[in-house]
A tleap script that builds the chain and sets N, CA, C and O, in Angstrom:
source leaprc.protein.ff14SB
mol = sequence {
  NMET GLN LEU THR HIE ALA GLU VAL ILE ASN
  PHE ARG ALA LEU ASP LYS ALA ASP ILE ARG
  ILE ASP PRO LYS SER THR LEU ILE VAL GLY
  ARG ASN ASN SER GLY LYS THR SER PHE VAL
  ASN LEU PHE GLU LYS PHE LEU GLY GLU GLU
  ASP THR ARG PHE VAL LEU GLU ASP PHE SER
  THR SER ARG ILE ALA GLY ILE GLU GLN ALA
  ARG GLN ILE PHE GLY GLU ALA GLN ASP ALA
  ALA ALA ALA GLY ASP ALA GLU THR SER GLU
  SER LEU LEU VAL LYS ALA TYR ASP LEU VAL
  PRO ALA ILE ARG LEU VAL LEU THR ILE GLU
  TYR ASP GLU ASP GLU ASP LEU THR PRO LEU
  ALA ASP VAL ILE LEU ASP LEU ASP ASP THR
  CYS PHE GLN VAL ARG CILE
}
set mol.1.N position { 121.542 89.876 77.794 }
set mol.1.CA position { 120.971 90.507 78.961 }
set mol.1.C position { 122.061 90.542 80.027 }
set mol.1.O position { 122.712 89.531 80.293 }
set mol.2.N position { 122.256 91.705 80.632 }
set mol.2.CA position { 123.349 91.857 81.582 }
set mol.2.C position { 122.936 92.786 82.725 }
set mol.2.O position { 122.448 93.892 82.494 }
set mol.3.N position { 123.137 92.326 83.950 }
set mol.3.CA position { 122.976 93.196 85.110 }
set mol.3.C position { 124.137 94.174 85.089 }
set mol.3.O position { 125.295 93.758 85.102 }
set mol.4.N position { 123.844 95.470 85.056 }
set mol.4.CA position { 124.913 96.465 84.931 }
set mol.4.C position { 125.065 97.362 86.155 }
set mol.4.O position { 126.083 98.035 86.311 }
set mol.5.N position { 124.060 97.373 87.019 }
set mol.5.CA position { 124.086 98.320 88.124 }
set mol.5.C position { 123.168 97.835 89.241 }
set mol.5.O position { 122.090 97.300 88.979 }
set mol.6.N position { 123.592 98.022 90.468 }
set mol.6.CA position { 122.748 97.709 91.624 }
set mol.6.C position { 122.834 98.877 92.611 }
set mol.6.O position { 123.921 99.350 92.943 }
set mol.7.N position { 121.695 99.319 93.060 }
set mol.7.CA position { 121.624 100.385 94.062 }
set mol.7.C position { 120.978 99.794 95.310 }
set mol.7.O position { 119.904 99.196 95.243 }
set mol.8.N position { 121.641 99.968 96.443 }
set mol.8.CA position { 121.152 99.431 97.710 }
set mol.8.C position { 120.896 100.596 98.654 }
set mol.8.O position { 121.731 101.489 98.795 }
set mol.9.N position { 119.736 100.579 99.299 }
set mol.9.CA position { 119.373 101.646 100.231 }
set mol.9.C position { 118.860 101.025 101.523 }
set mol.9.O position { 117.974 100.170 101.508 }
set mol.10.N position { 119.431 101.469 102.644 }
set mol.10.CA position { 118.971 101.137 104.003 }
set mol.10.C position { 119.144 99.682 104.412 }
set mol.10.O position { 118.366 99.190 105.229 }
set mol.11.N position { 120.117 98.987 103.884 }
set mol.11.CA position { 120.316 97.600 104.285 }
set mol.11.C position { 121.635 97.462 105.038 }
set mol.11.O position { 122.714 97.591 104.458 }
set mol.12.N position { 121.533 97.202 106.319 }
set mol.12.CA position { 122.688 96.989 107.195 }
set mol.12.C position { 123.707 98.108 107.028 }
set mol.12.O position { 123.370 99.281 107.185 }
set mol.13.N position { 124.954 97.755 106.709 }
set mol.13.CA position { 126.010 98.772 106.583 }
set mol.13.C position { 125.869 99.593 105.304 }
set mol.13.O position { 126.580 100.580 105.118 }
set mol.14.N position { 124.970 99.196 104.436 }
set mol.14.CA position { 124.799 99.869 103.146 }
set mol.14.C position { 123.653 100.865 103.218 }
set mol.14.O position { 122.538 100.586 102.779 }
set mol.15.N position { 123.946 102.021 103.774 }
set mol.15.CA position { 122.939 103.071 103.903 }
set mol.15.C position { 122.485 103.526 102.522 }
set mol.15.O position { 121.288 103.646 102.259 }
set mol.16.N position { 123.441 103.774 101.655 }
set mol.16.CA position { 123.171 104.092 100.243 }
set mol.16.C position { 124.416 103.710 99.470 }
set mol.16.O position { 125.463 104.345 99.601 }
set mol.17.N position { 124.294 102.664 98.661 }
set mol.17.CA position { 125.443 102.168 97.896 }
set mol.17.C position { 125.063 102.038 96.430 }
set mol.17.O position { 123.979 101.563 96.092 }
set mol.18.N position { 125.955 102.459 95.585 }
set mol.18.CA position { 125.800 102.410 94.145 }
set mol.18.C position { 126.887 101.501 93.587 }
set mol.18.O position { 128.067 101.849 93.650 }
set mol.19.N position { 126.523 100.364 93.052 }
set mol.19.CA position { 127.511 99.394 92.587 }
set mol.19.C position { 127.349 99.191 91.085 }
set mol.19.O position { 126.272 98.834 90.607 }
set mol.20.N position { 128.422 99.422 90.355 }
set mol.20.CA position { 128.447 99.166 88.913 }
set mol.20.C position { 128.948 97.745 88.693 }
set mol.20.O position { 129.944 97.335 89.288 }
set mol.21.N position { 128.266 97.002 87.849 }
set mol.21.CA position { 128.625 95.618 87.572 }
set mol.21.C position { 129.291 95.564 86.195 }
set mol.21.O position { 128.688 95.935 85.188 }
set mol.22.N position { 130.527 95.103 86.166 }
set mol.22.CA position { 131.274 94.990 84.919 }
set mol.22.C position { 130.732 93.818 84.103 }
set mol.22.O position { 130.367 92.794 84.681 }
set mol.23.N position { 130.669 93.940 82.779 }
set mol.23.CA position { 130.131 92.852 81.962 }
set mol.23.C position { 130.946 91.560 82.037 }
set mol.23.O position { 130.395 90.476 81.844 }
set mol.24.N position { 132.238 91.657 82.312 }
set mol.24.CA position { 133.073 90.461 82.324 }
set mol.24.C position { 133.294 89.923 83.726 }
set mol.24.O position { 133.175 88.719 83.952 }
set mol.25.N position { 133.614 90.794 84.667 }
set mol.25.CA position { 133.842 90.325 86.041 }
set mol.25.C position { 133.655 91.475 87.016 }
set mol.25.O position { 133.933 92.635 86.710 }
set mol.26.N position { 133.181 91.122 88.183 }
set mol.26.CA position { 133.014 92.101 89.252 }
set mol.26.C position { 133.593 91.500 90.514 }
set mol.26.O position { 133.267 90.375 90.893 }
set mol.27.N position { 134.443 92.257 91.150 }
set mol.27.CA position { 135.083 91.827 92.377 }
set mol.27.C position { 134.674 92.802 93.474 }
set mol.27.O position { 134.826 94.014 93.320 }
set mol.28.N position { 134.164 92.283 94.563 }
set mol.28.CA position { 133.748 93.137 95.673 }
set mol.28.C position { 134.825 93.062 96.744 }
set mol.28.O position { 135.053 92.011 97.342 }
set mol.29.N position { 135.477 94.181 96.975 }
set mol.29.CA position { 136.531 94.241 97.981 }
set mol.29.C position { 136.241 95.389 98.932 }
set mol.29.O position { 135.553 96.346 98.574 }
set mol.30.N position { 136.764 95.289 100.136 }
set mol.30.CA position { 136.596 96.357 101.112 }
set mol.30.C position { 137.066 95.910 102.472 }
set mol.30.O position { 137.362 94.737 102.699 }
set mol.31.N position { 137.127 96.861 103.364 }
set mol.31.CA position { 137.535 96.582 104.734 }
set mol.31.C position { 136.477 95.751 105.440 }
set mol.31.O position { 135.348 95.623 104.967 }
set mol.32.N position { 136.859 95.197 106.565 }
set mol.32.CA position { 135.896 94.462 107.388 }
set mol.32.C position { 134.746 95.390 107.762 }
set mol.32.O position { 134.949 96.580 108.004 }
set mol.33.N position { 133.534 94.834 107.808 }
set mol.33.CA position { 132.320 95.579 108.163 }
set mol.33.C position { 132.001 96.723 107.210 }
set mol.33.O position { 131.393 97.716 107.610 }
set mol.34.N position { 132.408 96.587 105.955 }
set mol.34.CA position { 132.103 97.633 104.982 }
set mol.34.C position { 130.864 97.314 104.145 }
set mol.34.O position { 130.391 98.173 103.401 }
set mol.35.N position { 130.324 96.077 104.255 }
set mol.35.CA position { 129.073 95.749 103.583 }
set mol.35.C position { 129.168 94.711 102.483 }
set mol.35.O position { 128.186 94.483 101.776 }
set mol.36.N position { 130.307 94.080 102.316 }
set mol.36.CA position { 130.462 93.081 101.246 }
set mol.36.C position { 129.482 91.925 101.420 }
set mol.36.O position { 128.759 91.583 100.484 }
set mol.37.N position { 129.451 91.332 102.585 }
set mol.37.CA position { 128.543 90.210 102.845 }
set mol.37.C position { 127.094 90.689 102.820 }
set mol.37.O position { 126.218 89.975 102.333 }
set mol.38.N position { 126.838 91.863 103.328 }
set mol.38.CA position { 125.478 92.411 103.297 }
set mol.38.C position { 124.981 92.545 101.870 }
set mol.38.O position { 123.814 92.269 101.589 }
set mol.39.N position { 125.854 92.966 100.966 }
set mol.39.CA position { 125.465 93.106 99.560 }
set mol.39.C position { 125.001 91.764 98.999 }
set mol.39.O position { 123.970 91.692 98.329 }
set mol.40.N position { 125.745 90.720 99.265 }
set mol.40.CA position { 125.382 89.384 98.789 }
set mol.40.C position { 124.103 88.908 99.481 }
set mol.40.O position { 123.226 88.338 98.832 }
set mol.41.N position { 123.992 89.136 100.793 }
set mol.41.CA position { 122.803 88.719 101.545 }
set mol.41.C position { 121.536 89.405 101.055 }
set mol.41.O position { 120.458 88.812 101.083 }
set mol.42.N position { 121.658 90.636 100.610 }
set mol.42.CA position { 120.478 91.347 100.120 }
set mol.42.C position { 119.912 90.665 98.876 }
set mol.42.O position { 118.694 90.555 98.733 }
set mol.43.N position { 120.772 90.213 97.987 }
set mol.43.CA position { 120.306 89.467 96.819 }
set mol.43.C position { 119.606 88.189 97.256 }
set mol.43.O position { 118.586 87.810 96.680 }
set mol.44.N position { 120.148 87.522 98.271 }
set mol.44.CA position { 119.511 86.308 98.781 }
set mol.44.C position { 118.134 86.620 99.351 }
set mol.44.O position { 117.195 85.850 99.153 }
set mol.45.N position { 118.004 87.736 100.052 }
set mol.45.CA position { 116.717 88.111 100.661 }
set mol.45.C position { 115.675 88.422 99.584 }
set mol.45.O position { 114.530 87.979 99.678 }
set mol.46.N position { 116.074 89.187 98.559 }
set mol.46.CA position { 115.125 89.576 97.525 }
set mol.46.C position { 114.855 88.469 96.511 }
set mol.46.O position { 113.730 88.328 96.030 }
set mol.47.N position { 115.869 87.690 96.187 }
set mol.47.CA position { 115.739 86.753 95.080 }
set mol.47.C position { 115.807 85.285 95.489 }
set mol.47.O position { 115.549 84.402 94.670 }
set mol.48.N position { 116.148 85.020 96.737 }
set mol.48.CA position { 116.298 83.644 97.185 }
set mol.48.C position { 114.977 82.993 97.541 }
set mol.48.O position { 113.913 83.608 97.474 }
set mol.49.N position { 115.075 81.753 97.915 }
set mol.49.CA position { 113.886 80.989 98.290 }
set mol.49.C position { 113.843 80.692 99.780 }
set mol.49.O position { 112.789 80.331 100.304 }
set mol.50.N position { 114.975 80.838 100.476 }
set mol.50.CA position { 115.038 80.575 101.907 }
set mol.50.C position { 115.462 81.842 102.643 }
set mol.50.O position { 116.189 82.671 102.098 }
set mol.51.N position { 115.006 81.983 103.876 }
set mol.51.CA position { 115.383 83.110 104.730 }
set mol.51.C position { 115.222 84.452 104.019 }
set mol.51.O position { 116.162 85.244 103.958 }
set mol.52.N position { 114.037 84.703 103.487 }
set mol.52.CA position { 113.783 85.942 102.763 }
set mol.52.C position { 113.097 87.004 103.624 }
set mol.52.O position { 112.717 88.061 103.120 }
set mol.53.N position { 112.941 86.729 104.908 }
set mol.53.CA position { 112.305 87.703 105.798 }
set mol.53.C position { 113.324 88.749 106.247 }
set mol.53.O position { 114.494 88.435 106.464 }
set mol.54.N position { 112.874 89.977 106.380 }
set mol.54.CA position { 113.709 91.043 106.912 }
set mol.54.C position { 113.406 91.207 108.393 }
set mol.54.O position { 112.266 91.037 108.826 }
set mol.55.N position { 114.430 91.537 109.162 }
set mol.55.CA position { 114.280 91.779 110.589 }
set mol.55.C position { 114.827 93.172 110.891 }
set mol.55.O position { 115.480 93.785 110.046 }
set mol.56.N position { 114.563 93.660 112.079 }
set mol.56.CA position { 114.985 95.012 112.457 }
set mol.56.C position { 116.475 95.228 112.228 }
set mol.56.O position { 116.887 96.308 111.805 }
set mol.57.N position { 117.275 94.223 112.502 }
set mol.57.CA position { 118.725 94.351 112.362 }
set mol.57.C position { 119.166 94.488 110.912 }
set mol.57.O position { 120.320 94.829 110.650 }
set mol.58.N position { 118.267 94.227 109.964 }
set mol.58.CA position { 118.604 94.382 108.553 }
set mol.58.C position { 118.595 95.845 108.118 }
set mol.58.O position { 119.175 96.188 107.088 }
set mol.59.N position { 117.946 96.703 108.887 }
set mol.59.CA position { 117.926 98.123 108.540 }
set mol.59.C position { 119.252 98.761 108.881 }
set mol.59.O position { 119.925 98.373 109.835 }
set mol.60.N position { 119.615 99.748 108.080 }
set mol.60.CA position { 120.810 100.534 108.363 }
set mol.60.C position { 120.674 101.126 109.757 }
set mol.60.O position { 119.603 101.613 110.119 }
set mol.61.N position { 121.746 101.093 110.547 }
set mol.61.CA position { 121.673 101.578 111.929 }
set mol.61.C position { 121.267 103.044 111.998 }
set mol.61.O position { 120.728 103.486 113.013 }
set mol.62.N position { 121.515 103.798 110.941 }
set mol.62.CA position { 121.116 105.207 110.951 }
set mol.62.C position { 119.595 105.371 110.886 }
set mol.62.O position { 119.089 106.470 111.110 }
set mol.63.N position { 118.869 104.313 110.588 }
set mol.63.CA position { 117.405 104.375 110.475 }
set mol.63.C position { 116.671 103.886 111.725 }
set mol.63.O position { 115.454 104.040 111.818 }
set mol.64.N position { 117.382 103.304 112.679 }
set mol.64.CA position { 116.742 102.729 113.863 }
set mol.64.C position { 116.016 103.797 114.684 }
set mol.64.O position { 114.923 103.550 115.194 }
set mol.65.N position { 116.617 104.975 114.813 }
set mol.65.CA position { 115.974 106.051 115.586 }
set mol.65.C position { 114.640 106.441 114.955 }
set mol.65.O position { 113.670 106.685 115.673 }
set mol.66.N position { 114.576 106.503 113.632 }
set mol.66.CA position { 113.327 106.826 112.944 }
set mol.66.C position { 112.265 105.764 113.160 }
set mol.66.O position { 111.081 106.071 113.296 }
set mol.67.N position { 112.700 104.510 113.190 }
set mol.67.CA position { 111.758 103.413 113.437 }
set mol.67.C position { 111.190 103.525 114.848 }
set mol.67.O position { 109.989 103.347 115.052 }
set mol.68.N position { 112.046 103.818 115.814 }
set mol.68.CA position { 111.595 103.974 117.202 }
set mol.68.C position { 110.625 105.154 117.317 }
set mol.68.O position { 109.605 105.055 117.999 }
set mol.69.N position { 110.940 106.254 116.659 }
set mol.69.CA position { 110.053 107.422 116.682 }
set mol.69.C position { 108.709 107.071 116.036 }
set mol.69.O position { 107.662 107.480 116.537 }
set mol.70.N position { 108.725 106.331 114.949 }
set mol.70.CA position { 107.480 105.912 114.288 }
set mol.70.C position { 106.649 105.039 115.222 }
set mol.70.O position { 105.426 105.170 115.272 }
set mol.71.N position { 107.312 104.144 115.965 }
set mol.71.CA position { 106.601 103.281 116.917 }
set mol.71.C position { 105.906 104.106 117.996 }
set mol.71.O position { 104.771 103.816 118.372 }
set mol.72.N position { 106.590 105.133 118.489 }
set mol.72.CA position { 106.002 105.992 119.518 }
set mol.72.C position { 104.802 106.772 118.966 }
set mol.72.O position { 103.770 106.880 119.627 }
set mol.73.N position { 104.944 107.305 117.775 }
set mol.73.CA position { 103.852 108.060 117.160 }
set mol.73.C position { 102.677 107.137 116.852 }
set mol.73.O position { 101.521 107.539 116.985 }
set mol.74.N position { 102.963 105.906 116.443 }
set mol.74.CA position { 101.905 104.931 116.194 }
set mol.74.C position { 101.111 104.679 117.477 }
set mol.74.O position { 99.886 104.570 117.441 }
set mol.75.N position { 101.814 104.587 118.610 }
set mol.75.CA position { 101.135 104.424 119.899 }
set mol.75.C position { 100.249 105.612 120.217 }
set mol.75.O position { 99.139 105.444 120.724 }
set mol.76.N position { 100.730 106.815 119.923 }
set mol.76.CA position { 99.919 108.027 120.142 }
set mol.76.C position { 98.678 108.001 119.248 }
set mol.76.O position { 97.598 108.419 119.666 }
set mol.77.N position { 98.833 107.510 118.020 }
set mol.77.CA position { 97.700 107.414 117.100 }
set mol.77.C position { 96.654 106.439 117.631 }
set mol.77.O position { 95.454 106.692 117.526 }
set mol.78.N position { 97.110 105.326 118.200 }
set mol.78.CA position { 96.175 104.363 118.785 }
set mol.78.C position { 95.445 104.976 119.976 }
set mol.78.O position { 94.245 104.763 120.153 }
set mol.79.N position { 96.177 105.744 120.796 }
set mol.79.CA position { 95.551 106.417 121.936 }
set mol.79.C position { 94.491 107.413 121.461 }
set mol.79.O position { 93.404 107.489 122.035 }
set mol.80.N position { 94.810 108.173 120.415 }
set mol.80.CA position { 93.854 109.152 119.879 }
set mol.80.C position { 92.619 108.445 119.330 }
set mol.80.O position { 91.497 108.920 119.507 }
set mol.81.N position { 92.825 107.314 118.666 }
set mol.81.CA position { 91.688 106.556 118.127 }
set mol.81.C position { 90.811 106.027 119.254 }
set mol.81.O position { 89.584 106.053 119.159 }
set mol.82.N position { 91.447 105.548 120.322 }
set mol.82.CA position { 90.693 105.035 121.469 }
set mol.82.C position { 89.902 106.138 122.153 }
set mol.82.O position { 88.844 105.885 122.730 }
set mol.83.N position { 90.419 107.372 122.089 }
set mol.83.CA position { 89.732 108.516 122.685 }
set mol.83.C position { 88.659 109.083 121.751 }
set mol.83.O position { 87.960 110.031 122.108 }
set mol.84.N position { 88.531 108.498 120.557 }
set mol.84.CA position { 87.496 108.939 119.626 }
set mol.84.C position { 87.932 110.063 118.699 }
set mol.84.O position { 87.096 110.618 117.986 }
set mol.85.N position { 89.197 110.412 118.685 }
set mol.85.CA position { 89.703 111.485 117.834 }
set mol.85.C position { 90.306 110.882 116.557 }
set mol.85.O position { 91.521 110.726 116.432 }
set mol.86.N position { 89.426 110.554 115.628 }
set mol.86.CA position { 89.850 109.882 114.401 }
set mol.86.C position { 90.736 110.762 113.534 }
set mol.86.O position { 91.658 110.266 112.887 }
set mol.87.N position { 90.469 112.047 113.513 }
set mol.87.CA position { 91.254 112.961 112.671 }
set mol.87.C position { 92.712 113.028 113.136 }
set mol.87.O position { 93.630 112.947 112.320 }
set mol.88.N position { 92.919 113.176 114.443 }
set mol.88.CA position { 94.279 113.196 114.991 }
set mol.88.C position { 94.957 111.853 114.798 }
set mol.88.O position { 96.139 111.791 114.462 }
set mol.89.N position { 94.212 110.784 115.009 }
set mol.89.CA position { 94.763 109.441 114.827 }
set mol.89.C position { 95.267 109.256 113.395 }
set mol.89.O position { 96.377 108.770 113.179 }
set mol.90.N position { 94.453 109.642 112.433 }
set mol.90.CA position { 94.845 109.496 111.023 }
set mol.90.C position { 96.071 110.340 110.701 }
set mol.90.O position { 96.973 109.881 109.999 }
set mol.91.N position { 96.112 111.548 111.199 }
set mol.91.CA position { 97.261 112.436 110.975 }
set mol.91.C position { 98.542 111.843 111.563 }
set mol.91.O position { 99.601 111.888 110.938 }
set mol.92.N position { 98.434 111.289 112.769 }
set mol.92.CA position { 99.598 110.676 113.415 }
set mol.92.C position { 100.049 109.418 112.668 }
set mol.92.O position { 101.246 109.154 112.555 }
set mol.93.N position { 99.088 108.646 112.162 }
set mol.93.CA position { 99.448 107.444 111.407 }
set mol.93.C position { 100.235 107.791 110.141 }
set mol.93.O position { 101.210 107.120 109.803 }
set mol.94.N position { 99.807 108.834 109.454 }
set mol.94.CA position { 100.527 109.278 108.254 }
set mol.94.C position { 101.949 109.684 108.621 }
set mol.94.O position { 102.902 109.341 107.922 }
set mol.95.N position { 102.080 110.409 109.713 }
set mol.95.CA position { 103.400 110.839 110.172 }
set mol.95.C position { 104.276 109.636 110.533 }
set mol.95.O position { 105.461 109.605 110.201 }
set mol.96.N position { 103.698 108.659 111.205 }
set mol.96.CA position { 104.446 107.463 111.602 }
set mol.96.C position { 104.905 106.678 110.372 }
set mol.96.O position { 106.063 106.267 110.296 }
set mol.97.N position { 104.009 106.470 109.416 }
set mol.97.CA position { 104.373 105.707 108.215 }
set mol.97.C position { 105.468 106.400 107.412 }
set mol.97.O position { 106.305 105.738 106.799 }
set mol.98.N position { 105.464 107.731 107.416 }
set mol.98.CA position { 106.508 108.470 106.702 }
set mol.98.C position { 107.893 108.257 107.310 }
set mol.98.O position { 108.904 108.398 106.622 }
set mol.99.N position { 107.940 107.918 108.595 }
set mol.99.CA position { 109.220 107.702 109.273 }
set mol.99.C position { 109.781 106.288 109.095 }
set mol.99.O position { 110.958 106.045 109.361 }
set mol.100.N position { 108.946 105.373 108.650 }
set mol.100.CA position { 109.391 103.989 108.499 }
set mol.100.C position { 110.215 103.878 107.212 }
set mol.100.O position { 109.702 104.158 106.128 }
set mol.101.N position { 111.476 103.474 107.319 }
set mol.101.CA position { 112.320 103.378 106.126 }
set mol.101.C position { 112.002 102.117 105.320 }
set mol.101.O position { 111.374 101.182 105.816 }
set mol.102.N position { 112.440 102.119 104.103 }
set mol.102.CA position { 112.285 100.952 103.235 }
set mol.102.C position { 113.668 100.458 102.834 }
set mol.102.O position { 114.567 101.251 102.553 }
set mol.103.N position { 113.822 99.166 102.811 }
set mol.103.CA position { 115.038 98.564 102.272 }
set mol.103.C position { 114.790 98.399 100.785 }
set mol.103.O position { 113.799 97.797 100.372 }
set mol.104.N position { 115.706 98.942 99.978 }
set mol.104.CA position { 115.502 98.910 98.531 }
set mol.104.C position { 116.704 98.307 97.820 }
set mol.104.O position { 117.853 98.538 98.195 }
set mol.105.N position { 116.415 97.544 96.802 }
set mol.105.CA position { 117.414 97.040 95.872 }
set mol.105.C position { 116.890 97.376 94.484 }
set mol.105.O position { 115.865 96.846 94.055 }
set mol.106.N position { 117.592 98.253 93.786 }
set mol.106.CA position { 117.199 98.656 92.443 }
set mol.106.C position { 118.239 98.096 91.470 }
set mol.106.O position { 119.421 98.429 91.551 }
set mol.107.N position { 117.789 97.251 90.559 }
set mol.107.CA position { 118.680 96.613 89.596 }
set mol.107.C position { 118.463 97.217 88.215 }
set mol.107.O position { 117.328 97.440 87.795 }
set mol.108.N position { 119.557 97.478 87.516 }
set mol.108.CA position { 119.486 97.933 86.131 }
set mol.108.C position { 120.013 96.816 85.245 }
set mol.108.O position { 121.128 96.330 85.428 }
set mol.109.N position { 119.194 96.423 84.288 }
set mol.109.CA position { 119.553 95.359 83.364 }
set mol.109.C position { 119.521 95.943 81.953 }
set mol.109.O position { 118.543 96.570 81.545 }
set mol.110.N position { 120.609 95.723 81.220 }
set mol.110.CA position { 120.669 96.166 79.838 }
set mol.110.C position { 120.530 94.946 78.932 }
set mol.110.O position { 120.956 93.846 79.286 }
set mol.111.N position { 119.932 95.152 77.766 }
set mol.111.CA position { 119.667 94.046 76.859 }
set mol.111.C position { 119.796 94.517 75.410 }
set mol.111.O position { 119.813 95.715 75.129 }
set mol.112.N position { 119.886 93.561 74.510 }
set mol.112.CA position { 119.886 93.846 73.073 }
set mol.112.C position { 118.502 93.536 72.532 }
set mol.112.O position { 117.789 92.687 73.067 }
set mol.113.N position { 118.134 94.225 71.476 }
set mol.113.CA position { 116.791 94.035 70.929 }
set mol.113.C position { 116.571 92.648 70.328 }
set mol.113.O position { 115.425 92.227 70.170 }
set mol.114.N position { 117.641 91.934 69.992 }
set mol.114.CA position { 117.482 90.611 69.403 }
set mol.114.C position { 117.480 89.485 70.442 }
set mol.114.O position { 117.417 88.311 70.079 }
set mol.115.N position { 117.548 89.832 71.722 }
set mol.115.CA position { 117.539 88.816 72.785 }
set mol.115.C position { 116.112 88.374 73.102 }
set mol.115.O position { 115.147 89.080 72.811 }
set mol.116.N position { 116.002 87.197 73.702 }
set mol.116.CA position { 114.711 86.721 74.196 }
set mol.116.C position { 114.408 87.486 75.483 }
set mol.116.O position { 115.083 87.287 76.493 }
set mol.117.N position { 113.422 88.337 75.455 }
set mol.117.CA position { 113.103 89.205 76.586 }
set mol.117.C position { 111.981 88.658 77.455 }
set mol.117.O position { 111.417 89.391 78.267 }
set mol.118.N position { 111.655 87.405 77.299 }
set mol.118.CA position { 110.583 86.793 78.075 }
set mol.118.C position { 110.765 86.994 79.583 }
set mol.118.O position { 109.789 87.316 80.260 }
set mol.119.N position { 111.985 86.817 80.146 }
set mol.119.CA position { 112.124 87.013 81.596 }
set mol.119.C position { 111.860 88.457 82.049 }
set mol.119.O position { 111.544 88.698 83.214 }
set mol.120.N position { 111.990 89.403 81.130 }
set mol.120.CA position { 111.787 90.818 81.475 }
set mol.120.C position { 110.447 91.370 81.001 }
set mol.120.O position { 110.150 92.543 81.230 }
set mol.121.N position { 109.649 90.558 80.355 }
set mol.121.CA position { 108.418 91.039 79.724 }
set mol.121.C position { 107.506 91.790 80.690 }
set mol.121.O position { 106.873 92.770 80.296 }
set mol.122.N position { 107.427 91.359 81.924 }
set mol.122.CA position { 106.520 92.000 82.880 }
set mol.122.C position { 107.040 93.334 83.410 }
set mol.122.O position { 106.280 94.098 84.003 }
set mol.123.N position { 108.324 93.623 83.204 }
set mol.123.CA position { 108.879 94.860 83.769 }
set mol.123.C position { 109.346 95.855 82.720 }
set mol.123.O position { 109.734 96.969 83.071 }
set mol.124.N position { 109.320 95.493 81.454 }
set mol.124.CA position { 109.657 96.446 80.398 }
set mol.124.C position { 108.410 97.266 80.112 }
set mol.124.O position { 107.455 96.780 79.507 }
set mol.125.N position { 108.435 98.508 80.552 }
set mol.125.CA position { 107.265 99.364 80.416 }
set mol.125.C position { 107.495 100.504 79.427 }
set mol.125.O position { 106.570 101.253 79.112 }
set mol.126.N position { 108.713 100.634 78.947 }
set mol.126.CA position { 109.089 101.728 78.065 }
set mol.126.C position { 108.790 101.354 76.616 }
set mol.126.O position { 109.173 100.274 76.166 }
set mol.127.N position { 108.126 102.216 75.896 }
set mol.127.CA position { 107.828 101.973 74.493 }
set mol.127.C position { 108.849 102.639 73.569 }
set mol.127.O position { 108.684 102.630 72.349 }
set mol.128.N position { 109.895 103.210 74.147 }
set mol.128.CA position { 110.940 103.870 73.380 }
set mol.128.C position { 111.807 102.817 72.689 }
set mol.128.O position { 112.437 101.996 73.354 }
set mol.129.N position { 111.837 102.843 71.354 }
set mol.129.CA position { 112.604 101.862 70.581 }
set mol.129.C position { 114.118 101.978 70.798 }
set mol.129.O position { 114.860 101.051 70.474 }
set mol.130.N position { 114.572 103.093 71.336 }
set mol.130.CA position { 116.012 103.289 71.534 }
set mol.130.C position { 116.455 102.959 72.951 }
set mol.130.O position { 117.641 103.064 73.263 }
set mol.131.N position { 115.535 102.566 73.807 }
set mol.131.CA position { 115.857 102.238 75.204 }
set mol.131.C position { 116.074 100.733 75.321 }
set mol.131.O position { 115.208 99.936 74.959 }
set mol.132.N position { 117.250 100.359 75.836 }
set mol.132.CA position { 117.583 98.949 75.987 }
set mol.132.C position { 118.014 98.636 77.410 }
set mol.132.O position { 118.961 97.884 77.638 }
set mol.133.N position { 117.311 99.217 78.350 }
set mol.133.CA position { 117.569 98.907 79.750 }
set mol.133.C position { 116.280 98.961 80.543 }
set mol.133.O position { 115.326 99.651 80.185 }
set mol.134.N position { 116.283 98.214 81.629 }
set mol.134.CA position { 115.114 98.189 82.499 }
set mol.134.C position { 115.612 98.285 83.936 }
set mol.134.O position { 116.654 97.729 84.285 }
set mol.135.N position { 114.857 98.992 84.757 }
set mol.135.CA position { 115.166 99.100 86.185 }
set mol.135.C position { 114.097 98.366 86.958 }
set mol.135.O position { 112.900 98.583 86.774 }
set mol.136.N position { 114.567 97.484 87.834 }
set mol.136.CA position { 113.651 96.688 88.650 }
set mol.136.C position { 113.884 97.058 90.100 }
set mol.136.O position { 113.226 96.517 90.988 }
savepdb mol mol.pdb
quit
């Protein structure tokens, strides 16, 4: 079983990053403030046991304006609900939720058919006998 690929979306300096993991060794290099530490921190947030909460500063800075716009629209939805206009409130809520970004970590794991797949049993959904990878 081998982690072969990691895709990061909307986390700090990593607006959209595609990282291939070599089977033998992977070295993360880059300029200062390019996202090396953020990449490691994201694994800690998703898979760690301590400090797993996300805060506003964890979002890519390009998404902050959308979050602010969603907050304003959410306030308008609350005002519409208070005025008794449920239809407008619901429409505004849908619009606000669409603007809220998600921080995503998508992992691709490849495996051999003779391996113990117990750790992946809950996420292997493909019944294709020729498929030996799973995306989480």
